[in-house]
C-alpha positions as CSV (number, residue, x, y, z in Angstrom):
1,M,128.8,189.2,167.8
2,T,125.0,189.7,167.4
3,Q,122.6,186.8,167.2
4,A,121.8,187.8,163.6
5,A,125.4,187.7,162.6
6,L,125.9,184.3,164.3
7,T,122.9,183.0,162.4
8,R,124.3,184.1,159.1
9,L,127.7,182.5,159.8
10,T,126.1,179.3,161.0
11,R,124.0,179.0,157.8
12,A,126.9,179.9,155.6
13,Y,129.1,177.3,157.2
14,L,126.4,174.6,156.9
15,R,125.9,175.4,153.3
16,L,129.7,175.2,152.6
17,A,130.3,172.1,154.8
18,T,129.6,169.6,152.0
19,P,131.8,171.2,149.3
20,I,134.6,171.8,151.8
21,A,134.5,168.2,152.9
22,I,134.5,167.0,149.2
23,S,137.4,169.3,148.4
24,I,139.5,168.0,151.3
25,L,138.8,164.4,150.3
26,L,139.9,165.1,146.7
27,I,143.1,166.5,148.0
28,G,143.4,163.5,150.2
29,A,142.9,161.2,147.2
30,I,145.8,162.9,145.4
31,R,148.0,162.6,148.5
32,L,147.1,158.9,148.8
33,A,148.0,158.3,145.2
34,V,151.3,160.1,145.6
35,M,152.2,158.3,148.8
36,I,151.3,154.9,147.3
37,G,153.5,155.7,144.3
38,E,156.4,156.6,146.7
39,A,155.8,153.4,148.8
40,A,155.7,151.2,145.7
41,R,159.4,152.1,145.0
42,L,160.4,150.8,148.4
43,P,160.3,147.0,148.8
44,G,157.7,145.9,151.3
45,A,156.6,149.5,152.2
46,I,153.0,148.9,151.2
47,G,151.4,146.8,153.9
48,I,154.5,146.7,156.1
49,D,152.5,146.6,159.3
50,Y,150.3,143.9,157.8
51,T,153.4,141.9,157.1
52,T,154.5,142.2,160.8
53,A,151.1,140.8,161.9
54,M,151.3,137.9,159.4
55,D,154.8,137.0,160.3
56,A,153.9,136.9,164.0
57,A,150.9,134.7,163.2
58,H,153.1,132.3,161.2
59,R,155.6,132.0,164.0
60,W,152.8,131.2,166.4
61,L,151.2,128.7,164.1
62,S,154.6,126.9,163.7
63,G,154.8,126.5,167.5
64,S,157.2,129.3,168.2
65,S,156.7,132.5,170.1
66,P,155.1,135.3,168.1
67,Y,157.5,137.7,169.8
68,L,161.0,138.0,168.4
69,A,164.0,136.6,170.3
70,R,165.3,140.1,170.9
71,Q,162.1,141.1,172.6
72,L,162.5,138.3,175.2
73,S,166.2,138.6,175.9
74,G,166.3,141.8,177.9
75,P,166.1,145.5,177.1
76,Y,166.0,146.1,173.3
77,E,165.7,149.1,171.0
78,L,162.5,149.2,169.0
79,I,163.4,148.9,165.4
80,G,160.0,148.5,163.8
81,A,159.2,147.1,160.4
82,N,161.6,147.7,157.6
83,A,162.8,146.1,154.4
84,A,165.1,143.8,156.2
85,D,163.0,143.0,159.3
86,S,159.3,142.4,159.7
87,G,159.4,144.3,163.0
88,E,158.4,143.5,166.6
89,M,155.1,142.1,167.6
90,L,153.7,144.6,170.1
91,Y,150.2,143.3,170.6
92,P,148.8,141.0,173.3
93,P,148.5,137.3,172.3
94,A,144.7,137.4,172.1
95,V,145.0,139.0,168.6
96,L,146.8,135.9,167.2
97,P,143.6,134.0,166.1
98,I,142.5,137.0,164.1
99,Y,146.0,137.3,162.5
100,A,146.0,133.6,161.8
101,A,142.7,133.8,160.0
102,F,144.2,136.3,157.6
103,T,147.2,134.1,156.8
104,V,144.8,132.0,154.6
105,A,142.7,134.9,153.4
106,P,143.4,137.3,150.5
107,A,145.6,140.1,151.7
108,L,143.3,142.7,150.2
109,L,140.6,141.8,152.8
110,W,142.9,143.2,155.5
111,W,142.1,146.6,154.1
112,A,138.7,146.0,152.5
113,I,136.8,144.7,155.5
114,P,137.7,147.6,157.9
115,A,137.2,150.1,155.1
116,G,133.7,148.7,154.4
117,L,132.8,148.6,158.1
118,S,134.1,152.1,158.7
119,A,132.2,153.5,155.7
120,T,128.9,151.9,156.7
121,G,129.5,152.7,160.4
122,L,130.0,156.3,159.6
123,W,127.0,156.4,157.3
124,R,124.8,154.8,160.0
125,A,126.1,157.3,162.6
126,R,124.8,160.2,160.6
127,P,127.4,162.6,161.9
128,A,126.4,166.3,162.2
129,R,127.0,168.3,159.0
130,W,129.4,170.7,160.8
131,T,131.7,167.7,161.5
132,W,132.0,166.7,157.8
133,P,135.0,169.0,156.9
134,I,136.7,168.0,160.2
135,L,136.1,164.3,159.5
136,A,137.6,164.7,156.0
137,L,140.6,166.5,157.4
138,C,141.2,163.8,160.1
139,L,141.2,161.2,157.3
140,V,143.9,163.0,155.2
141,V,146.3,164.8,157.5
142,G,149.1,163.6,159.7
143,Q,149.7,159.8,159.9
144,S,146.2,158.8,158.7
145,I,147.1,157.9,155.1
146,P,150.5,156.3,156.0
147,L,148.6,154.1,158.6
148,I,146.2,152.9,155.9
149,I,149.0,152.2,153.4
150,A,151.0,150.3,156.0
151,G,147.9,148.2,157.0
152,N,148.3,149.2,160.6
153,P,145.8,147.4,162.9
154,T,144.5,150.9,163.9
155,I,142.3,150.7,160.8
156,W,140.4,147.8,162.5
157,V,140.2,149.8,165.7
158,I,138.5,152.7,163.9
159,A,135.9,150.3,162.3
160,A,135.2,148.8,165.8
161,A,134.9,152.3,167.4
162,L,132.5,153.5,164.7
163,W,130.1,150.6,165.4
164,S,130.5,150.4,169.2
165,P,127.9,153.2,170.0
166,A,125.3,151.3,168.0
167,L,126.1,147.7,168.9
168,G,128.1,147.8,172.0
169,W,130.0,144.5,171.5
170,P,132.8,145.8,169.2
171,G,134.0,148.1,172.0
172,P,136.0,145.5,174.0
173,L,137.8,144.3,170.9
174,I,139.6,147.7,170.9
175,L,141.3,146.5,174.1
176,L,143.4,144.3,171.9
177,K,145.3,147.4,171.0
178,P,146.0,148.6,174.6
179,S,147.4,152.0,173.6
180,L,144.0,152.9,172.2
181,A,142.0,151.5,175.2
182,P,140.0,154.7,175.9
183,L,138.1,154.2,172.6
184,A,136.9,150.9,174.0
185,L,134.5,152.9,176.3
186,L,132.3,153.7,173.3
187,G,129.2,151.7,173.7
188,I,129.9,150.7,177.3
189,R,126.3,151.3,178.3
190,H,125.1,148.4,176.1
191,R,124.6,145.0,177.8
192,A,126.3,143.6,174.7
193,W,129.5,145.5,175.6
194,W,129.8,143.7,178.9
195,I,128.9,140.3,177.4
196,A,131.6,140.7,174.8
197,A,134.1,141.9,177.5
198,G,133.4,138.7,179.5
199,I,133.8,136.5,176.4
200,L,137.0,138.2,175.5
201,G,138.3,137.7,179.0
202,V,137.6,134.0,178.9
203,A,139.2,133.8,175.4
204,C,142.4,135.3,176.8
205,I,143.0,132.5,179.3
206,P,144.3,129.8,177.0
207,F,147.3,132.0,175.9
208,G,148.9,131.4,179.3
209,S,152.6,132.1,179.3
210,L,152.4,134.2,176.1
211,W,150.9,137.0,178.3
212,A,154.1,137.0,180.4
213,E,156.1,137.2,177.2
214,W,154.1,140.1,175.9
215,V,154.5,142.0,179.2
216,H,158.2,141.4,179.2
217,S,158.4,142.6,175.6
218,I,156.6,145.8,176.4
219,L,158.5,146.5,179.6
220,D,161.9,145.8,178.0
221,M,161.2,148.0,174.9
222,R,163.3,151.1,174.5
223,T,162.7,153.7,171.9
224,S,164.3,156.9,170.8
225,S,161.0,158.4,169.9
226,P,159.9,161.2,172.1
227,A,156.4,159.7,172.3
228,G,157.7,156.5,173.8
229,A,154.8,154.3,175.0
230,L,152.5,157.1,173.8
231,Y,153.4,156.6,170.2
232,S,149.7,156.2,169.3
233,L,149.2,159.9,170.0
234,Q,150.7,160.4,166.5
235,Q,147.6,158.7,165.2
236,L,145.3,161.3,166.9
237,P,143.7,162.7,163.7
238,I,142.3,159.4,162.5
239,L,141.3,158.4,166.1
240,L,139.1,161.5,166.3
241,I,136.8,160.2,163.6
242,P,134.7,157.8,165.7
243,L,134.6,160.4,168.5
244,L,133.3,163.1,166.1
245,A,130.8,160.6,164.6
246,A,129.4,159.9,168.0
247,V,128.6,163.6,168.7
248,H,124.9,164.2,168.1
249,I,123.6,166.3,171.0
250,G,122.6,169.7,169.6
251,T,124.9,169.5,166.6
252,G,122.8,168.4,163.7
253,S,122.6,170.9,160.8
254,R,118.9,171.2,161.1
255,H,119.1,171.7,164.8
256,L,121.6,174.5,164.4
257,A,119.6,176.2,161.7
258,A,116.3,175.8,163.6
259,S,117.9,177.1,166.8
260,A,119.3,180.1,164.9
261,D,115.8,180.8,163.4
262,A,114.1,180.4,166.8
263,A,116.6,182.8,168.4
264,Q,116.1,185.4,165.6
265,T,112.3,185.1,165.8
266,F,112.4,185.5,169.6
267,N,114.6,188.6,169.2
268,V,112.2,190.1,166.6
269,T,109.1,189.3,168.7
270,T,110.6,190.7,171.8
271,S,111.6,193.9,170.0
272,G,108.1,194.2,168.6
273,E,106.5,193.8,172.0
274,A,108.8,196.3,173.4
275,V,107.9,198.8,170.7
276,G,104.2,198.1,171.2
277,R,104.5,198.7,175.0
278,S,106.4,201.9,174.4
């Protein structure tokens, strides 16, 4: 492919990036509405993961273990949240104060806060225009919408990951969902990241024996899912959002267009000089 053809394709894609992204988001809004309608017909389906978190917090606040009895009595089959059972608590005990705070807060805030933080974090990141359609696609395909409807804690991880490159300190909070630990590396160059990691480490100490219970519950877990302990890989599309938002080097729309123009000008100038010399 010639440089001129590449320039035309680049410009065409950048011109279409915004309408493509908007179209994908509109399709996603329709899918969201349909899925909410379907979930509403199933008792407890909307916010089912939120319910799991709140039930664990209530058990802890009442003086019991946040982990279910079956999680602490030997190998068990992971059932997950359903209409008859709030599901297993799979997170380390350090998340419990956060969960406990939401037992007295309006449930809507569980979704509204990470949604607001994610939107502002994405806006502040100013992702390159070429990523806009991909970002929109990541938000609407696969498990992204079901995760949002269920109120899965991953929505909080995305918010933290989007702000980590700018602030640093939200990064270590991602470690509270160990299966997504690699995202915690975002912002690791900030001093605030290391300070937050130290504070988090100290805050983990008071939970004492609950750490042993959590380790046992994870090691004894059995699942029929092929993903097993790598179940979070099913969430890959939504997890790509903060990574794409962090890509800036040589990817901005103006940079691409300017580079294409410069290359074309260089080719023309070089051709002209060659003709002159001939």
